Each structure stands twice: as C-alpha cells, then as structure tokens.
C-alpha positions, 0 to 999 in steps of 0.5 A: 843254519842260523845262530838260534838253530844251533845247539846250545854249547856249554864249555867247562874245564880247569883254568887255562884249558882253553875254555874262553878261546874256544867259546869265542871261535865258536860264536864267530862261526855262529854257535851259541857258546858259553865258557862256564867257570864251574871249576870255580863253583861248589854247586856241581850242578851249576853248568846246567843251572847257567846254561842248560847246554844241548852240548857240554865240552870239557876241556882239560890240561895238566897243571903245568900247561894250565899255570904257563897259559895263565902265567899263574903260579898254582899247586897241583892240589889247586888244580886237583881241587878244580878237578874235583869241582868239575867232576859233575861236568866232567861225568855229563860231557858230551865231549872231552878233549885234553888240550895240552899238545894242541893249539887253539885252531886244532882244538876248534878243529876237533870241536867243530868236527864233532859238532858236524857229526852230531847234525842230522 
C-alpha cells in the first residue's frame, strides 16, 4: 500500500503523551501521520481544520508521567486545562490509548494493530 492509499492519521493528547514519537514512527512505516497540538488551542475543532484525519488517535498520560517525559514542571491544573482543550477531540477519537505504562514500541504496536484491524 502506498502512502497515498494510507488513511490520514491525526494524533492528539496532552504534552508528553507521545504524539510526536508515534507520528514519526508511523511516518517511517509509510503512514500519513501528524501530531496535532490541539492541547494548546482554544479552537475545539482545530484538529479537524488542520488535518481532517480519517483516523484520530488520542494518546493520554497522567500529569506526573507527562511532566517527567517532557522534563518540565506543571501543575495538575495545567494538565486539566489541556484536557479541557482536548475534550472535542477526545469525544471524536477513533482510538484512545493511555500511555503511562507503555514504551514507544508498545504504543506503536497497539496503534499498528488497530490500523491493521481497520483494513478491509
């Protein structure tokens, strides 16, 4: 299957959930994948406007894990604000994956299994 035949994949989630890492790994495998910084936008449908994905993946992680992965300090209130901005995307996500206890290869494997299951 060529890249043009692959679904457009949008990836959303709070900072540190693994969006950029997953998007890069999917692109290396020929998928059209884009990490969308919806958590920084006050426009609830920004993910649709930027990418209009065929598949929307929501990666999530706890505030503690997000902060540790990104090596920054933030409050639970900051994390909750990001989740509020992500509510519309979360409601429309095709796949939700909590990544606290997963390494990048495990996240990729679960997403690939989901995508393979969608093929006709």
